[in-house]
C-alpha positions as CSV (number, residue, x, y, z in Angstrom):
1,M,2.9,-9.3,-9.6
2,I,4.3,-12.7,-10.3
3,A,5.0,-15.5,-8.0
4,M,8.8,-15.5,-7.4
5,A,11.7,-16.7,-5.6
6,A,12.9,-15.0,-2.5
7,L,15.8,-12.4,-2.8
8,A,14.3,-11.4,-6.1
9,V,17.0,-8.7,-7.0
10,A,20.2,-9.8,-5.6
11,S,23.3,-7.8,-4.5
12,P,25.3,-6.1,-7.4
13,H,27.7,-8.7,-7.3
14,S,25.4,-11.8,-7.4
15,S,24.2,-13.6,-10.6
16,A,20.7,-12.2,-10.6
17,G,21.5,-8.7,-9.5
18,G,23.2,-7.4,-12.7
19,N,27.0,-7.5,-12.5
20,H,27.4,-6.0,-15.9
21,G,30.9,-5.1,-17.1
22,G,32.3,-4.5,-13.6
23,L,29.5,-2.3,-12.3
24,K,29.7,-1.9,-8.5
25,A,26.1,-0.7,-8.3
26,Y,22.8,-2.1,-9.3
27,V,21.4,-0.7,-12.5
28,E,18.1,-2.1,-13.7
29,D,18.4,-4.1,-17.0
30,S,16.1,-1.9,-19.0
31,L,17.9,1.2,-18.0
32,L,21.4,-0.4,-18.7
33,A,20.2,-1.5,-22.0
34,S,19.1,2.1,-23.1
35,V,22.4,3.6,-21.7
36,Q,24.4,1.0,-23.7
37,Q,22.5,1.9,-26.8
38,D,23.3,5.5,-26.5
39,P,25.6,6.7,-23.9
40,K,25.0,10.3,-24.9
41,Q,21.2,10.3,-24.0
42,S,20.0,11.9,-20.8
43,F,17.7,9.9,-18.3
44,D,15.5,10.8,-15.6
45,V,16.9,8.6,-12.6
46,I,16.7,7.9,-8.8
47,V,20.2,7.5,-7.4
48,Q,20.7,5.8,-4.0
49,G,23.6,5.8,-1.6
50,D,24.1,3.8,1.6
51,P,20.7,2.8,3.2
52,V,22.1,3.6,6.6
53,G,23.8,6.7,5.6
54,K,22.9,10.4,6.3
55,A,20.2,11.6,3.8
56,S,22.4,14.4,2.5
57,G,25.7,12.2,2.4
58,L,25.2,11.0,-1.2
59,L,24.8,14.5,-2.6
60,S,28.0,15.7,-1.0
61,K,29.8,12.6,-2.2
62,L,28.7,13.2,-5.7
63,L,29.4,16.9,-5.9
64,T,33.2,16.4,-4.8
65,D,33.7,13.8,-7.4
66,T,36.2,15.3,-10.0
67,D,35.8,12.7,-12.7
68,G,35.0,14.1,-16.2
69,D,31.7,12.4,-16.1
70,S,30.9,13.3,-12.6
71,V,27.4,14.7,-11.6
72,K,27.1,18.4,-11.3
73,Q,24.6,20.4,-9.3
74,G,22.6,21.2,-12.4
75,N,22.0,17.5,-12.8
76,I,20.2,17.3,-9.5
77,K,16.3,17.7,-9.5
78,T,15.3,16.7,-5.9
79,Q,17.2,15.7,-2.8
80,F,15.2,13.2,-0.7
81,T,15.1,12.8,3.0
82,A,13.1,9.6,3.1
83,I,16.1,7.8,1.6
84,D,19.8,8.6,1.1
85,G,19.1,9.5,-2.6
86,L,18.1,12.1,-5.1
87,Q,16.4,12.4,-8.4
88,A,18.7,13.5,-11.2
89,T,18.9,13.9,-15.1
90,L,22.1,12.0,-16.1
91,T,23.6,11.0,-19.3
92,G,24.3,7.4,-19.9
93,K,28.1,8.1,-19.4
94,Q,27.4,9.6,-16.0
95,I,25.5,6.6,-15.1
96,L,28.1,4.1,-16.1
97,H,30.6,6.2,-14.3
98,L,28.7,6.3,-10.9
99,A,27.9,2.5,-11.2
100,R,31.6,1.6,-12.0
101,A,33.2,4.0,-9.3
102,G,31.2,2.5,-6.4
103,L,29.9,5.9,-5.4
104,V,26.3,4.7,-5.3
105,T,24.4,1.6,-4.6
106,S,21.7,1.6,-7.2
107,I,20.5,3.7,-10.2
108,M,16.9,3.2,-11.3
109,A,14.7,4.9,-13.8
110,N,12.1,7.2,-12.5
111,E,9.3,4.9,-13.7
112,A,5.8,5.8,-13.8
113,T,3.3,4.7,-11.2
114,A,-0.5,4.1,-11.8
115,A,-3.6,4.0,-9.6
116,S,-4.8,0.5,-8.7
117,A,-8.5,0.4,-9.9
118,V,-10.5,-1.8,-12.0
119,Q,-13.7,0.2,-13.1
120,L,-16.6,-2.0,-13.4
121,P,-20.1,-1.1,-15.1
122,N,-22.4,-3.0,-12.9
123,Y,-24.2,-1.2,-10.0
124,N,-24.6,-2.8,-6.7
125,T,-26.1,-1.5,-3.5
126,Q,-23.3,-1.6,-0.9
127,L,-22.8,-4.4,1.7
128,W,-19.2,-3.6,2.4
129,S,-20.0,-1.3,5.4
130,Y,-21.8,-4.3,7.2
131,S,-19.4,-6.9,6.0
132,T,-16.6,-5.2,7.6
133,G,-18.5,-3.8,10.5
134,A,-17.7,-0.3,9.8
135,V,-21.1,0.6,11.0
136,V,-20.1,0.1,14.6
137,D,-18.0,3.3,14.5
138,W,-20.5,5.7,12.9
139,T,-22.3,6.1,16.2
140,N,-19.3,7.3,18.1
141,A,-19.6,10.9,18.6
142,A,-16.4,11.4,20.6
143,L,-13.0,10.5,19.1
144,P,-10.5,12.6,20.9
145,K,-7.5,10.7,19.8
146,L,-8.4,10.0,16.2
147,P,-5.4,10.6,13.9
148,T,-5.0,12.2,10.6
149,I,-5.2,9.9,7.4
150,A,-2.8,11.1,4.7
151,V,-4.1,10.0,1.2
152,V,-1.2,9.8,-1.3
153,D,-3.2,9.8,-4.6
154,S,-4.7,12.2,-7.3
155,G,-5.8,14.9,-4.8
156,I,-9.1,15.1,-3.1
157,D,-12.1,17.6,-4.2
158,T,-12.3,19.9,-1.3
159,S,-15.7,21.3,-2.6
160,K,-17.3,18.0,-1.6
161,T,-18.2,19.3,1.9
162,S,-21.0,16.9,2.3
163,D,-18.5,14.2,2.3
164,F,-15.6,15.8,4.1
165,G,-16.8,18.9,5.7
166,S,-13.9,20.8,7.1
167,R,-11.9,17.7,7.9
168,I,-9.3,18.2,4.9
169,I,-6.8,19.9,6.9
170,G,-4.3,20.3,4.1
171,S,-3.9,19.8,0.3
172,F,-0.3,19.6,-1.1
173,N,0.7,19.2,-4.9
174,F,3.7,17.1,-5.6
175,V,3.3,16.5,-9.3
176,T,6.2,17.8,-11.2
177,P,4.8,20.7,-13.5
178,G,5.1,20.8,-17.2
179,G,4.0,17.4,-18.3
180,S,2.0,16.7,-21.3
181,V,-1.0,15.8,-19.1
182,P,-2.3,18.5,-16.8
183,N,-2.9,18.2,-13.1
184,S,-6.0,20.2,-12.3
185,P,-6.3,21.8,-8.8
186,G,-8.0,19.5,-6.3
187,D,-8.6,16.1,-8.0
188,G,-8.9,16.4,-11.8
189,Y,-8.8,12.5,-12.0
190,G,-11.3,11.6,-9.3
191,H,-9.4,8.5,-7.8
192,G,-8.1,10.3,-4.7
193,T,-11.5,11.7,-3.7
194,F,-13.1,8.2,-4.1
195,V,-10.3,6.7,-1.9
196,A,-10.6,9.5,0.8
197,G,-14.5,8.8,0.8
198,I,-13.9,5.1,1.6
199,A,-11.5,5.9,4.3
200,A,-13.3,8.9,5.9
201,G,-16.1,10.1,3.9
202,S,-19.2,11.4,6.0
203,A,-22.2,12.0,3.4
204,A,-25.5,10.5,4.2
205,G,-25.6,7.2,2.7
206,Y,-21.9,7.1,1.7
207,A,-20.1,7.0,5.0
208,G,-16.5,5.9,5.3
209,V,-14.9,3.8,7.8
210,A,-13.6,6.8,10.0
211,P,-16.1,9.6,9.1
212,K,-14.9,11.8,11.8
213,A,-11.2,11.6,10.9
214,N,-9.0,14.5,9.6
215,I,-7.7,13.8,6.0
216,L,-4.6,15.2,4.1
217,S,-4.4,15.3,0.6
218,L,-1.0,14.4,-1.0
219,D,-1.5,14.9,-4.8
220,V,1.0,12.9,-6.8
221,M,-1.0,11.9,-9.8
222,N,-2.0,13.9,-13.0
223,D,-5.5,13.9,-14.4
224,Q,-4.9,10.5,-16.1
225,G,-4.0,8.9,-12.9
226,M,-0.3,8.6,-13.4
227,A,2.7,9.7,-11.4
228,S,6.3,9.3,-11.2
229,V,8.2,7.6,-8.5
230,A,10.2,10.9,-7.6
231,D,7.0,12.7,-7.0
232,V,5.6,9.8,-4.8
233,L,9.0,10.1,-2.9
234,K,8.6,13.8,-2.5
235,A,5.3,13.1,-0.8
236,C,7.1,10.6,1.5
237,D,9.7,13.5,2.4
238,W,6.8,15.6,3.3
239,L,5.1,13.0,5.5
240,L,8.4,12.4,7.3
241,A,8.8,16.1,7.9
242,N,5.3,17.0,9.0
243,R,3.9,13.8,10.7
244,V,4.0,15.4,14.1
245,A,2.5,18.8,13.2
246,Y,-0.4,17.2,11.5
247,N,-0.8,14.2,13.8
248,I,-0.3,11.7,10.7
249,K,-0.5,8.2,11.8
250,V,-2.0,6.5,8.7
251,A,-0.9,6.8,5.1
252,N,-2.9,5.1,2.3
253,F,-1.1,4.3,-1.1
254,S,-3.6,3.1,-3.6
255,L,-1.1,3.0,-6.3
256,H,2.0,1.0,-7.3
257,A,5.0,1.4,-9.7
258,V,5.0,-0.5,-13.0
259,N,8.3,-2.1,-12.9
260,R,9.3,-5.1,-10.6
261,A,11.0,-4.2,-7.3
262,S,13.0,-5.7,-4.5
263,V,13.4,-4.3,-1.1
264,L,17.1,-4.4,-1.7
265,F,17.2,-1.6,-4.2
266,D,13.8,-0.1,-4.8
267,P,13.4,3.6,-3.6
268,L,9.8,3.6,-3.2
269,D,10.0,0.3,-0.8
270,Q,12.8,2.2,1.3
271,A,10.7,5.2,1.5
272,V,7.7,3.6,2.9
273,E,9.8,1.5,5.3
274,K,11.2,4.7,6.7
275,L,7.6,6.1,7.2
276,W,6.7,2.8,9.0
277,L,9.6,2.9,11.2
278,S,8.9,6.6,12.0
279,G,5.4,5.7,13.4
280,I,3.3,6.0,10.2
281,F,1.0,3.0,9.4
282,V,1.4,2.5,5.7
283,V,-1.5,0.9,3.8
284,A,-0.8,-0.3,0.1
285,A,-3.2,-1.9,-2.5
286,S,-1.9,-5.3,-3.7
287,G,-3.0,-4.4,-7.4
288,N,-5.4,-5.6,-9.9
289,Y,-3.6,-7.9,-12.5
290,A,-4.5,-11.5,-11.4
291,Q,-6.4,-13.5,-13.9
292,N,-9.4,-15.5,-12.8
293,G,-8.4,-15.5,-9.2
294,Q,-5.1,-17.3,-9.8
295,A,-1.9,-16.2,-8.0
296,S,-0.1,-13.5,-9.8
297,G,2.7,-12.6,-7.4
298,V,3.1,-9.0,-5.9
299,P,6.3,-7.6,-7.5
300,Y,5.5,-3.8,-7.5
301,A,6.3,-1.3,-4.9
302,P,5.1,-0.4,-2.4
303,G,2.6,-3.4,-2.0
304,N,5.5,-5.8,-2.2
305,D,7.1,-4.4,0.9
306,P,7.1,-6.9,3.7
307,F,6.7,-4.1,6.5
308,V,3.6,-2.3,5.2
309,M,0.1,-3.5,5.4
310,T,-0.8,-4.7,1.7
311,V,-4.5,-5.3,1.1
312,G,-6.1,-7.5,-1.5
313,A,-9.8,-7.3,-2.6
314,A,-12.5,-9.7,-1.6
315,D,-15.7,-10.4,-3.5
316,I,-18.3,-10.5,-0.7
317,G,-21.0,-12.0,-2.6
318,T,-24.6,-11.4,-1.5
319,T,-24.4,-11.7,2.2
320,V,-22.6,-10.1,5.2
321,A,-21.2,-13.4,6.3
322,T,-17.9,-14.6,4.7
323,T,-19.4,-18.1,3.7
324,D,-20.0,-16.9,0.1
325,D,-16.8,-14.6,-0.2
326,T,-13.8,-15.2,-2.3
327,V,-11.1,-13.4,-3.9
328,A,-12.0,-10.9,-6.6
329,P,-10.8,-12.5,-10.0
330,W,-8.3,-9.6,-10.7
331,S,-6.9,-9.0,-7.0
332,A,-3.1,-9.7,-7.1
333,W,-1.8,-12.0,-4.6
334,G,1.3,-14.3,-4.4
335,Y,4.9,-14.0,-3.4
336,T,6.9,-10.8,-3.9
337,P,10.2,-11.0,-5.7
338,D,12.0,-11.2,-2.3
339,G,9.8,-14.3,-1.2
340,F,7.2,-12.6,1.0
341,S,3.6,-13.6,0.9
342,K,1.0,-10.8,0.0
343,P,-1.4,-9.4,0.5
344,D,-1.5,-9.4,4.4
345,M,-5.3,-9.2,4.6
346,A,-8.3,-7.9,2.4
347,G,-11.3,-5.8,2.3
348,P,-14.4,-5.8,0.0
349,G,-13.4,-4.5,-3.4
350,R,-16.0,-5.1,-5.9
351,Y,-18.9,-2.6,-6.8
352,I,-18.0,0.0,-4.3
353,V,-19.7,3.4,-4.4
354,G,-17.9,6.5,-3.5
355,P,-17.6,10.2,-4.0
356,V,-16.0,11.8,-7.2
357,P,-15.7,15.3,-8.5
358,A,-18.5,15.7,-10.9
359,N,-16.2,16.9,-13.7
360,G,-13.3,14.5,-12.9
361,V,-11.8,12.3,-15.7
362,L,-13.3,9.0,-14.2
363,P,-17.0,10.0,-14.0
364,Q,-16.6,11.9,-17.5
365,S,-15.0,8.7,-19.2
366,R,-17.4,6.2,-17.4
367,P,-20.7,7.9,-17.3
368,S,-22.7,4.6,-17.1
369,D,-20.9,4.1,-13.6
370,V,-22.1,7.4,-12.3
371,V,-25.1,6.3,-9.8
372,A,-25.7,9.7,-8.4
373,P,-24.5,13.2,-9.1
374,G,-20.9,13.2,-7.5
375,Y,-20.9,9.4,-6.8
376,M,-19.8,6.5,-9.0
377,Q,-19.2,2.7,-8.7
378,L,-15.8,1.3,-9.1
379,S,-13.9,-1.8,-8.1
380,G,-10.2,-2.5,-7.2
381,T,-7.9,-3.0,-4.5
382,S,-7.5,0.7,-4.5
383,F,-10.8,0.8,-2.6
384,S,-10.1,-2.2,-0.3
385,A,-6.9,-0.5,1.2
386,P,-8.6,2.8,2.4
387,M,-11.1,0.6,4.4
388,V,-8.1,-0.8,6.3
389,A,-6.6,2.6,6.5
390,G,-9.9,4.0,8.1
391,A,-10.0,1.1,10.6
392,A,-6.3,1.7,11.6
393,A,-7.3,5.2,12.4
394,M,-10.3,4.0,14.5
395,L,-8.0,1.6,16.5
396,L,-5.4,4.4,17.1
397,D,-8.3,6.4,18.8
398,K,-8.5,3.8,21.4
399,N,-4.9,2.7,21.4
400,P,-2.9,6.0,20.5
401,S,0.4,4.4,21.8
402,W,0.2,1.3,19.3
403,T,3.1,1.1,16.8
404,P,2.6,0.2,13.2
405,D,3.6,-3.2,14.1
406,Q,1.1,-3.6,16.6
407,L,-1.6,-2.2,14.6
408,K,-0.9,-4.7,11.8
409,G,-0.9,-7.5,14.2
410,A,-4.2,-6.5,15.8
411,L,-5.8,-6.2,12.2
412,M,-4.5,-9.5,11.0
413,M,-5.2,-11.4,14.1
414,T,-8.8,-10.4,14.1
415,A,-9.6,-10.7,10.4
416,S,-12.3,-13.2,9.3
417,P,-11.0,-16.2,7.6
418,V,-12.5,-16.9,4.2
419,P,-12.1,-20.9,3.8
420,S,-13.6,-20.8,0.2
421,A,-10.8,-18.5,-1.1
422,P,-7.5,-19.9,-2.4
423,K,-5.0,-20.0,0.4
424,G,-3.1,-16.7,0.6
425,S,-5.2,-14.9,-1.9
426,L,-6.8,-12.8,0.9
427,G,-3.8,-13.1,3.3
428,V,-5.1,-14.1,6.7
429,G,-8.8,-13.1,5.9
430,E,-11.1,-10.1,5.5
431,L,-11.3,-6.9,7.7
432,N,-13.3,-7.3,10.9
433,I,-13.5,-4.0,12.6
434,P,-15.8,-4.6,15.7
435,V,-13.5,-7.5,16.8
436,A,-10.5,-5.5,16.3
437,R,-12.1,-2.6,18.2
438,K,-12.9,-4.8,21.2
439,L,-9.1,-5.7,21.8
440,N,-7.9,-4.7,25.2
441,P,-5.4,-1.7,24.8
442,N,-3.0,-3.8,26.8
443,A,-3.4,-6.9,24.9
444,V,-0.2,-8.9,23.9
445,L,-0.4,-8.6,20.1
446,P,1.5,-10.9,17.6
447,N,3.9,-9.1,15.5
448,P,4.0,-10.0,11.8
449,N,7.2,-8.3,11.3
450,A,9.0,-10.0,14.2
451,G,11.4,-11.7,11.6
452,L,12.4,-8.4,10.0
453,N,12.8,-6.2,13.2
454,Q,16.3,-7.8,13.9
455,F,17.6,-6.0,10.8
456,I,16.5,-2.5,11.8
457,T,19.3,-0.2,12.1
458,T,19.8,3.6,13.0
459,T,21.1,5.9,10.3
460,L,23.7,8.7,11.0
461,D,20.8,11.3,11.1
462,G,19.3,9.2,13.9
463,T,16.2,7.6,12.0
464,K,15.6,3.9,11.7
465,V,15.9,2.0,8.4
466,F,15.7,-1.7,7.3
467,N,19.0,-3.2,6.6
468,A,18.0,-5.2,3.4
469,A,21.6,-6.3,2.6
470,A,21.9,-7.8,6.2
471,W,18.6,-9.6,5.8
472,E,19.7,-10.8,2.4
473,S,22.8,-12.1,3.8
474,A,21.0,-13.8,6.7
475,A,18.3,-15.3,4.5
476,K,20.8,-16.6,1.9
477,S,23.0,-18.3,4.6
478,N,20.1,-19.8,6.6
479,V,18.2,-22.5,4.8
480,A,15.8,-22.5,7.7
481,W,14.9,-18.8,7.5
482,D,11.3,-19.5,7.2
483,S,11.0,-21.3,10.4
484,A,13.3,-19.2,12.3
485,A,11.8,-15.8,11.1
486,W,8.2,-16.7,11.4
487,S,8.2,-19.1,14.4
488,D,5.3,-20.2,16.6
489,A,6.7,-17.6,19.2
490,A,5.7,-14.7,16.9
491,W,2.2,-15.9,16.4
492,S,0.9,-17.9,19.4
493,S,-1.6,-20.6,18.8
494,A,-4.3,-18.5,20.7
495,A,-3.9,-15.6,18.3
496,W,-3.0,-17.3,15.0
497,S,-4.0,-20.6,13.9
498,S,-1.6,-22.8,11.9
499,A,-4.0,-22.9,9.0
500,A,-3.7,-19.1,8.7
501,W,-0.1,-18.8,8.8
502,S,1.4,-22.0,7.2
503,D,4.8,-23.1,5.9
504,A,3.4,-22.0,2.6
505,A,4.1,-18.4,3.3
506,W,7.8,-19.2,3.5
507,S,7.8,-22.4,1.5
508,D,10.9,-24.2,0.3
509,A,9.9,-23.4,-3.4
510,A,10.0,-19.6,-2.6
511,W,13.5,-20.0,-1.2
512,A,14.9,-22.5,-3.3
513,S,18.2,-21.9,-5.1
514,A,16.7,-23.2,-8.4
515,A,14.3,-20.4,-8.3
516,W,17.0,-17.8,-7.6
517,G,18.7,-18.2,-11.0
518,T,19.1,-15.7,-13.9
519,A,16.3,-17.6,-15.8
520,A,13.8,-16.3,-13.1
521,W,14.6,-12.8,-13.9
522,S,14.8,-12.8,-17.6
523,D,13.2,-10.4,-19.7
524,A,10.6,-13.0,-20.8
525,A,9.6,-13.5,-17.2
526,W,9.2,-9.8,-16.6
527,S,8.1,-8.4,-20.0
528,D,5.8,-5.4,-20.5
529,A,2.9,-7.8,-21.1
530,A,2.5,-8.2,-17.5
531,W,1.3,-4.8,-17.3
532,S,-1.1,-4.2,-20.0
533,D,-4.3,-2.2,-20.7
534,A,-6.2,-5.5,-20.3
535,A,-5.6,-5.5,-16.7
536,W,-7.6,-2.3,-16.4
537,A,-10.4,-3.2,-18.8
538,D,-13.9,-4.2,-18.0
539,N,-13.3,-7.7,-19.0
540,A,-10.3,-8.2,-16.6
541,G,-11.9,-11.4,-15.3
542,D,-14.8,-9.8,-13.7
543,D,-18.6,-10.3,-14.7
544,A,-22.0,-8.9,-13.7
545,G,-22.9,-10.1,-10.3
546,D,-25.0,-7.5,-8.4
547,T,-25.4,-8.0,-4.7
548,A,-28.8,-7.9,-3.1
549,E,-29.9,-4.4,-2.2
550,V,-29.8,-3.5,1.3
551,G,-33.2,-2.2,2.3
552,S,-34.2,-0.2,5.3
553,S,-35.6,-3.1,7.3
554,Q,-32.6,-5.2,6.5
555,A,-30.2,-2.4,7.4
556,D,-32.0,-2.1,10.8
557,A,-31.6,-5.8,11.4
558,L,-27.8,-5.7,10.5
559,I,-27.1,-2.7,12.6
560,A,-29.0,-4.5,15.5
561,S,-26.7,-7.4,15.0
562,F,-23.7,-5.4,15.8
563,G,-25.4,-4.3,19.2
564,I,-26.5,-0.7,18.2
565,T,-29.8,0.2,19.7
566,D,-28.7,3.8,20.7
567,P,-27.6,6.0,17.7
568,N,-25.4,7.8,20.2
569,C,-23.7,4.8,21.6
570,D,-20.5,2.9,20.3
571,P,-21.0,-0.8,21.2
572,T,-17.4,-1.4,20.9
573,L,-16.8,0.8,23.9
574,T,-20.0,0.5,26.0
575,V,-23.0,-1.6,26.4
576,C,-25.8,0.1,24.5
577,S,-29.5,-0.1,25.1
578,S,-32.4,2.1,23.9
579,T,-32.7,3.9,27.3
580,T,-29.3,3.7,29.0
581,T,-25.6,3.7,28.2
582,T,-23.4,1.9,30.6
583,T,-19.7,1.8,30.5
584,T,-18.1,-1.6,30.7
585,A,-14.6,-3.2,30.2
586,V,-13.7,-4.1,26.7
587,L,-13.0,-7.8,25.9
588,P,-9.5,-9.0,26.4
């Protein structure tokens, strides 16, 4: 995730977009180079048609093409509904034919995705539940409108009934069978179980943010924590088709693709945008490849997408207050290839303890990080993201009509600033659940996506999509796009201080024509070295730094500081005392 100019991948006819030999569609450089070297070779690719077209339109167009190098039914592996696209096995000659004939808009390799997790060896008793104020929701027994949280990950171990009870209401496997690495039933890796535990676990001593929420397990990773984009897209298709039946309002993606992406072409970006515009609040981890807390950029889908809530990781130090907090040294932050500042906000991400399957790859490969049978300590933005996902579910219980845009605005508006962190490294600040829960359901909320919503259009099948081409055209033609799109009207001074949302988010440097040159997109700038094993190692900029243990007396004092004196009372909804519970109005 490298700090880059806006409009990272241009239209197929622009200098940076790849106008290679008369191609009318975008073909990423690495794929094109392989095709040119051996046109007879077959490639696993994702082909996209018109973003505003009907989902089945591309398939019909390709199958009626009569050229000798045309796509046949046997080439098609998966037809998507989240995008007007499909997964196919095509020869280099077929790829070149499609790109030159203008039948498609982009052809991209079905790259791998990887879980966002830095696994660290140092044990630390948890402070994150008090730092975020998650404890205020653990006392609430009645949550009638709590939505389902979908965890798109490596699966969830359904045998951990102490953590999830009977709240895992479905487990679905989207991993393409037949790979060299197995995909065990449940969660052979362990990452998904951990993520689900942080979002909605309920075991004594390991409660998640929303311990009463229903959970859906969408398994897209094998037992080594790897997935293909096509498998993630299949999960997005399923979410779109089943969101109403399962009451899915929140989806967590603690994963990211491994090749740079632009919203102009990337299929995973376009799929999560469709989820967002269909009413699902998408939470994505920013990634763990920064060095020593410096800006790294956020170039990978889905965390690079401007619509979704991208979450970075904070190091919360040794106290609940934010005065000693800073950005975790490996937490990715900076500009996306399209010029958007990410992450949007942050949650604690270092030394987090959560549930794992006892025989999973993670606990078996890192036995020193196992703190109790079925629980281990890990670090990474993967585990900051589900804190925000759980908080979103809790907000929706109180405010079931809120849209994803409103949820994003509410969570960002109430985040706690962290002045000691580099500006933008933690977005607008750290998750603050009690303040967010006290928002009046009728409050007028700032819309972080106000500048984007003018480019939303309706497809032929009646769904909404982001017209990235129209956005690109507007941004390239309007030198004042930054001030026009992110004006004071979108973020009133009462809700959003100038210090939190400054011109830096849309700086001239990010949108300068000098930065929008071919040199910025050279192979040297985007080499494989940007994604290396070192980014996952113990020495990825982290060090031993155990926080103070929270003893029982300290825990009692912290709980009391949130206004909880009655274990059956939620102070975000009522005034609580040791003897009475009195309903009162929530704060405006």
